[in-house]
KEZA-541363 format. One record per atom (N, C-alpha, C): residue in one letter; x, y, z. Coordinates in pm, whole numbers, plus 50000, padded with zeros to 5 digits. Example, Ala and Ser with C-alpha at 12.3 -4.5 7.8 and 13.67 -1.06 7.14 Angstrom:
2
a513194943150780a512304955050780a513204967050780s512854977550708s513674989450714s512905000350787
END
This chain:
83
m501044986949996m500035000649990m500965012850011a502135012650059a503115025050049a503265029749945k503615020549823k503825023049678k502655031849634f501235025349645f500105031849622f499925044749637s500135048349769s499715059649835s501255067649800n502155064549749n503205075049711n502805079849567i502105069649485i501605074049359i500795083549380i499985081749472i498455090549484i499185106149526g500295103649620g500895115749679g501535124349542f502205118349468f502705124249350f501885132049271l500705121049232l499775127849147l498925141349222g498735140049360g498585153049456g499435162349436d500615162249388d501785172449412d501305177449266f501165169749131f500905176749008f499805185649044f498595180649080f497375188049071f497535197749136i498385201449242i498775212149286i499485223249220l500535215449193l501825225049086l501185231448967l500395222448880l499925223448760l499205238848760p498125239348824p497515252748825p498175262648889f498955258548979f499905272749004f500855277448911f501485266848835f502315269148701f501535277948605l500295271148592l499335279148475l498935292848530l498925296548672l498565307648714l499855317148648l501235313248685l502245322048689l502315325148517c502005315448446c502045318548295c500865325048232k499855329248318k498805335648294k497725326948207k497855315148227k497115306248147k495775303848247m495935306948363m494735303048469m494355313048549k493265317448610k493055327248684k492815317848847a493305323548936a493045321149061a491835320449119t490845328549069t489485331449100t488495318849027t489115310948942t488405302448877t487795289348948i486805283348931i486265268948989i487385260548950a488015257748848a488955247848809a490335252348896y490595263248932y492085265648999y491845258249161s490535262449232s490255261049360s490205244449353l489585240249244l489075223049233l490545215849216l491275218749144l492545209849104l493305212649246n493185224149310n494035224249442n493535214349559l492095214349544l491355208749647l491585191549626i491675188549513i491875175149453i493045170549502g494085178549461g495565175749481g495675173449656i495255183649702i495615184049890i494825171849937l493845164149901l493175152749930l494075141049904m494445141549777m495335131249758m496715132349830l497115144349866l498215144149942l497965139450116l496705142650140l496045139550290l496335123550268f495555118450167f495615103150180f497025097350184s498055101250115s499365095650129s499805097750270l499525110850333l499985112650461l499345102150569y498425097450537y497515087350641y498555074250639f499315071950519f500075061150528f501655063450576a501985075650556a503315082150615a503085095950697f502685094250802f502115105750865f503075115150917n503175128950887n503825139050932n502915150450968l502855152651117l502015161951158l502035175051098s503155182051087s503415196351028s502785197050893a502975185150808a502505184150684a501085184150670a500605172950752a499205173850774a498345188050842i498995191850897i498435206650942i498315215850796i499555214450744i499525227250635i498475221650546q498345208850506q497285204050406q495815206850450i495515203550575i494115204550629i493975221350602s494975229850645s494605243950634s494285251150466w495295241350387w494855242850241w493465236150200v493015228050273v491615223550237v490535235250259f490625240150376f489825250850426f489875263450318i491185265150295i491245275950191i490805274650067s491045262050006s490435256949885s489025257649868l488605253349974l487055252249990l486575267049985y487115276050047y486515292150045y486735295249897g487775292849853g488145297049705g487035293549587l486585279749623l485955271449547l484385276249562i483945279449689i482595284049711i482545299849646r483465306249664r483405319149622r483315321349476a484275312349408a484355312449271a482905305749198i482125296649277i481015291949202i479715305249261k479875309449352k478915323549376k479105333149279e480415335749237e480725345749150e480215342749016k480295330248966k479785324748844k478305325548834a477765319548942a476125319448971a475615335248927s476725344148980s476095358648971s476215364748832t476745356748752t477065363948622t476385357948513
END
């Protein structure tokens, strides 16, 4: 299971880094649903991998990012609904 959880963790890294890279390249906006959703998916994947190789400080930062991503996702959905 450790190898599987590592693969999920690496995919989570990708789902977090890709939108950040696209943001820096001005190919994606941080206020979009896609940006927050990709971050949230990546974070949840990293939390899954942390379950098998726990690290308290990494878990705390990832759980914090879950709430931040959810805030961004809800805000993006509300903005899209109002337009």
